[in-house]
C-alpha positions in Angstrom: 51.0 -45.6 25.7 50.2 -44.7 28.9 50.8 -40.7 29.2 49.7 -40.5 32.2 51.7 -43.2 34.2 54.6 -42.1 32.2 54.1 -38.6 33.4 53.3 -39.9 37.1 56.4 -42.1 37.1 59.1 -38.6 35.7 57.8 -36.4 37.6 59.7 -34.9 40.8 59.5 -34.9 44.3 58.8 -37.7 47.2 57.1 -41.3 45.4 55.2 -42.9 47.7 54.4 -46.8 47.1 51.9 -49.5 48.8 52.0 -53.0 49.4 49.9 -55.7 50.0 50.5 -59.1 51.3 48.8 -62.1 50.0 46.3 -64.1 52.7 43.0 -64.7 50.7 39.7 -63.3 52.3 42.1 -62.1 55.4 42.1 -59.3 52.6 39.8 -57.6 54.2 41.9 -56.9 57.0 44.3 -55.0 55.1 40.8 -53.3 53.4 39.8 -52.0 56.7 43.4 -50.7 57.1 43.5 -48.8 54.2 40.3 -47.5 54.7 41.9 -45.6 58.2 44.9 -44.8 55.9 42.1 -43.2 53.1 40.6 -41.1 56.3 43.4 -39.7 57.4 44.9 -38.7 53.7 41.5 -37.3 52.9 41.3 -35.4 56.3 44.5 -33.5 55.3 43.1 -32.1 52.4 40.5 -28.6 51.3 37.4 -29.8 52.5 36.7 -29.1 48.7 39.0 -31.7 47.7 37.7 -34.3 50.0 34.8 -36.1 48.2 36.5 -37.2 45.3 40.1 -38.4 47.2 41.2 -42.1 46.2 44.6 -43.8 47.1 45.2 -43.9 43.6 45.8 -39.6 44.3 48.1 -40.7 46.7 50.3 -43.6 45.9 52.3 -43.8 42.9 53.1 -46.9 42.8 50.7 -50.3 44.3 52.2 -53.8 44.2 50.5 -57.2 45.3 50.5 -60.7 45.5 47.4 -63.0 45.7 44.6 -60.9 47.3 46.5 -58.1 47.5 47.0 -58.2 43.8 43.3 -58.0 43.9 43.8 -54.7 46.4 46.7 -53.4 44.4 44.8 -53.7 41.1 41.2 -52.5 42.1 43.3 -48.6 43.9 45.5 -48.6 41.1 42.4 -48.7 38.3 40.9 -45.4 40.8 38.8 -47.7 42.8 37.6 -46.3 46.3 38.4 -48.4 49.8 34.7 -48.4 50.4 34.4 -49.7 46.9 37.1 -53.2 47.1 35.1 -53.4 50.1 32.1 -54.2 49.1 33.6 -56.4 46.5 34.9 -58.7 49.2 32.1 -58.7 51.4 29.4 -59.2 48.2 31.2 -61.8 46.4 33.8 -63.4 49.3 31.5 -66.4 49.9 30.7 -67.0 46.4 34.6 -66.7 45.5 34.9 -69.7 47.6 33.1 -71.6 45.8 33.5 -75.7 46.2 34.7 -77.6 43.2 33.4 -80.8 42.5 33.9 -84.0 44.2 37.0 -85.1 41.4 38.1 -81.7 41.2 39.2 -81.9 45.2 41.4 -84.6 44.9 43.8 -81.1 43.1 41.9 -78.0 44.8 38.9 -76.7 47.1 37.5 -74.0 45.0 36.4 -74.0 41.3 37.6 -70.6 39.6 34.6 -69.9 37.7 32.7 -67.0 39.4 36.2 -65.9 41.0 37.0 -65.2 37.2 33.8 -63.8 36.8 34.0 -61.4 39.5 37.7 -60.4 38.8 36.5 -59.6 34.9 33.5 -57.5 35.9 35.4 -55.5 38.5 38.6 -55.0 36.5 37.1 -55.2 33.2 38.0 -58.2 30.8 39.4 -56.0 27.9 41.5 -53.9 30.5 45.1 -54.8 29.8 48.3 -54.3 32.4 49.4 -51.3 29.6 46.1 -49.7 30.0 45.8 -46.3 30.6 42.8 -46.7 33.2 45.3 -47.6 35.3 46.3 -44.4 37.2 49.8 -45.7 39.4 52.3 -47.7 38.3 51.7 -51.7 39.4 53.1 -54.5 39.8 50.9 -57.9 40.1 53.5 -61.5 42.0 52.6 -65.1 40.4 54.9 -67.7 40.1 55.4 -69.7 36.5 55.2 -72.7 37.1 56.1 -73.8 34.0 59.6 -71.9 34.2 60.4 -72.9 38.2 60.1 -68.6 39.2 58.5 -66.0 40.2 56.9 -63.4 37.8 56.3 -60.1 39.3 54.9 -58.1 36.0 54.4 -54.1 36.3 52.7 -52.0 34.2 56.1 -49.8 33.9 56.2 -48.5 30.7 60.2 -48.7 30.6 60.6 -52.8 31.5 62.2 -54.7 29.2 59.4 -57.0 28.5 57.0 -53.9 28.1 58.8 -53.0 24.8 57.1 -53.5 21.6 60.4 -53.7 19.7 63.9 -55.0 20.8 67.1 -53.1 21.1 67.5 -54.0 17.6 64.1 -52.3 16.0 62.8 -55.9 15.4 59.2 -56.4 16.9 58.7 -58.6 19.9 56.4 -61.3 19.7 55.1 -60.6 23.3 54.4 -57.9 25.0 53.3 -57.8 28.4 51.4 -54.5 28.9 48.9 -56.8 26.3 48.1 -59.0 28.7 44.2 -58.5 30.2 44.8 -57.5 33.7 42.1 -60.1 35.9 44.1 -63.0 34.5 47.4 -62.1 35.8 44.9 -61.1 38.9 43.6 -64.5 38.5 47.1 -65.9 38.6 48.1 -64.3 41.6 45.4 -65.5 43.7 45.6 -69.3 42.3 46.7 -70.6 45.8 47.9 -74.2 45.5 45.2 -76.8 46.8 43.0 -73.9 47.5 42.4 -72.9 43.1 43.1 -74.4 40.2 46.1 -73.2 38.2 45.8 -69.9 35.6 46.9 -71.0 32.0 48.0 -67.8 29.8 49.4 -67.5 26.4 52.1 -65.5 26.8 53.6 -64.8 23.3 54.1 -68.1 21.7 54.3 -70.0 25.1 51.7 -70.6 27.3 52.6 -70.8 31.1 51.1 -72.1 33.9 50.7 -69.6 36.7 50.0 -70.1 40.3 50.0 -67.9 43.6 52.5 -65.5 43.8 52.3 -66.3 47.6 54.7 -69.4 47.1 57.6 -67.4 46.4 59.4 -65.3 48.6 57.4 -62.0 48.0 53.7 -62.6 49.8 54.6 -59.5 51.3 56.0 -57.7 48.4 57.2 -54.3 50.1 60.9 -54.5 49.5 60.5 -56.0 45.9 58.2 -53.2 45.5 61.2 -51.0 46.4 63.8 -52.4 44.1 61.7 -52.3 41.1 61.3 -48.4 41.8 64.9 -48.0 42.1 67.4 -50.3 40.7 68.3 -49.1 36.8 67.8 -51.9 35.2 63.5 -52.0 36.2 64.1 -48.0 34.4 62.0 -46.7 36.9 64.6 -44.9 38.4 63.5 -43.0 41.2 66.0 -41.1 43.6 66.4 -43.0 47.4 66.2 -41.9 50.3 64.1 -40.8 53.6 62.2 -38.2 52.2 62.3 -39.7 48.6 60.1 -42.5 49.1 57.6 -43.9 51.5 57.1 -47.6 51.3 53.3 -48.7 52.8 53.5 -52.3 54.1 49.8 -53.6 55.0 49.7 -57.5 56.1 46.9 -59.9 56.1 47.1 -61.1 59.5 49.8 -63.5 61.4 50.1 -65.7 64.2 52.6 -68.0 65.1 51.6 -71.9 64.7 53.1 -72.8 68.4 53.5 -76.8 68.7 55.4 -77.1 72.7 53.9 -80.5 72.8 55.5 -82.0 69.1 57.5 -84.8 68.6 59.5 -86.1 66.5 57.2 -89.0 65.4 54.6 -86.6 64.4 56.5 -85.1 62.0 55.4 -87.6 59.1 55.5 -86.9 55.3 51.1 -85.9 55.5 52.8 -83.6 58.4 55.5 -82.5 56.7 53.1 -81.5 53.4 51.0 -79.4 55.2 53.1 -77.8 57.1 56.1 -76.8 54.7 54.4 -74.6 52.7 52.9 -72.5 55.3 55.8 -72.6 57.2 58.5 -71.3 54.1 55.6 -67.9 53.4 55.1 -67.4 56.7 59.4 -67.3 56.7 59.5 -65.3 53.7 57.0 -62.8 54.4 59.2 -62.1 57.3 62.4 -61.4 55.9 60.7 -59.0 53.2 59.7 -57.3 56.3 63.0 -57.3 57.8 64.7 -55.8 54.9 62.3 -53.0 55.2 63.3 -52.8 58.0 67.4 -52.8 57.4 67.4 -50.6 54.9 64.0 -48.0 55.4 63.7 -46.3 58.5 60.8 -47.9 60.3 58.3 -45.7 62.2 55.4 -48.3 63.1 55.8 -52.1 62.7 54.8 -54.5 65.7 58.0 -56.8 66.9 59.3 -59.2 64.6 60.8 -61.3 67.2 61.9 -61.3 71.2 65.8 -60.1 70.0 65.1 -58.0 66.9 61.9 -56.3 68.3 60.7 -53.4 65.8 63.5 -51.9 64.9 62.2 -48.6 65.0 65.1 -45.8 65.7 67.5 -48.9 64.9 70.9 -48.7 62.6 71.3 -50.5 59.8 73.9 -51.2 57.0 73.2 -47.6 55.4 73.3 -44.3 57.2 71.0 -42.1 56.3 68.4 -45.2 55.3 67.0 -45.6 51.8 63.4 -44.9 52.3 60.2 -44.5 54.9 58.6 -47.4 55.9 55.4 -48.2 57.8 54.1 -51.4 58.5 50.8 -52.1 59.5 49.4 -56.2 60.5 47.5 -57.7 63.0 48.7 -60.8 66.0 45.9 -62.6 65.6 46.7 -65.0 68.3 44.9 -65.2 71.5 47.2 -62.6 73.4 47.4 -60.3 70.4 43.7 -59.7 69.9 43.2 -59.3 73.4 45.8 -56.5 73.0 43.7 -55.4 70.2 40.5 -55.0 72.3 38.9 -57.9 70.3 38.6 -60.5 73.7 35.1 -61.5 71.6 37.1 -62.6 68.9 37.8 -66.0 67.8 41.3 -66.1 66.7 40.5 -69.8 64.5 37.9 -67.6 62.8 40.7 -65.0 61.3 43.5 -67.1 60.8 42.6 -69.1 57.8 42.5 -68.1 53.7 39.1 -69.3 53.1 37.2 -68.3 56.2 34.2 -66.7 54.4 32.3 -67.7 57.5 33.9 -65.1 59.6 33.6 -61.7 57.1 32.4 -60.0 60.4 35.0 -60.8 62.5 37.4 -60.3 60.2 36.3 -57.2 59.6 36.7 -56.3 63.0 40.8 -56.9 63.6 41.5 -54.7 59.9 39.2 -51.9 62.1 41.0 -52.5 65.4 44.4 -52.2 63.5 43.6 -49.3 61.5 42.2 -47.1 64.6 44.4 -47.9 67.2 48.2 -47.7 64.9 47.6 -46.0 61.5 48.6 -42.1 62.4 48.5 -39.0 60.4 52.2 -38.7 61.6 53.3 -41.5 60.2 52.4 -40.0 56.5 54.2 -36.1 57.3 56.5 -35.2 54.6 54.7 -37.0 52.1 
């Protein structure tokens, strides 16, 4: 039992949650935004406490999908943002290792190097229930065997994290015993990019793929739900002054095609476009839910009709939490607005764009410098 985590969950006072979207190597956008957040929060501390400060000292819960799961797990383990950045920069190109010709009929990249890197950074024997995890952690995967989203957490009160059933009989499986690196790897198993991950849970074997192909590529509202819904047994109090949800994106740009004709929408077109279209819609839906039920302090416009919903009324009053959304518009117009006319939009929109890591970092730094403000965190 991770007693430190249990004490942190049960301690009084406001709670802070960080949620990280999926997006492959574009997770470096998130990392650079997080570096700015880490610096802002560090500056609030007395000088003698700044040197060793990490985001796990501030956030009580982390949630991540796909590349966001990598970031969330590393941060929950107490890593600094700089260490996470080094992981991406030093290993990014290596992790996207081209698969053999025959394998490319199923996926573009081998997972051997990615798995090795995750074992090295997270620890091969570190489990979901490890006491190395300093905060609540939620990782989103899709169980292809059962055709269902699987958000797993290290929450000691979760049903399948119990070692005995309600009647006192031993449970065959306890999710806390699963290797953390393997769960993260499963969450990053983007279809067509990487092979799926096979995990044995109790007496059953399941095939897992990227959590980004569920409705939780942006896991922000899911994280709030799991923190407050009684069935999850975390039971944090809702309220604008009780919970802060910080959501970090990996860049977005609508793939508009004004010249599209109905005849172009053949089977290959649909196969290549529907998955990304659904992921984009689901990501926006999570963001919309957070702005409807949360008090939004920062976020780009959702669309021309809704705008950014900052200061807007919603279905509940007062709102259930305070919400910050940091993301980048990586269209040509969006990059120009970030004062990045030299960055090619095509270089910062693909999840395997490892040749342009420096440009991806520029985008994240610009978002952090322009959008992150100390006052956003006031009261928490």
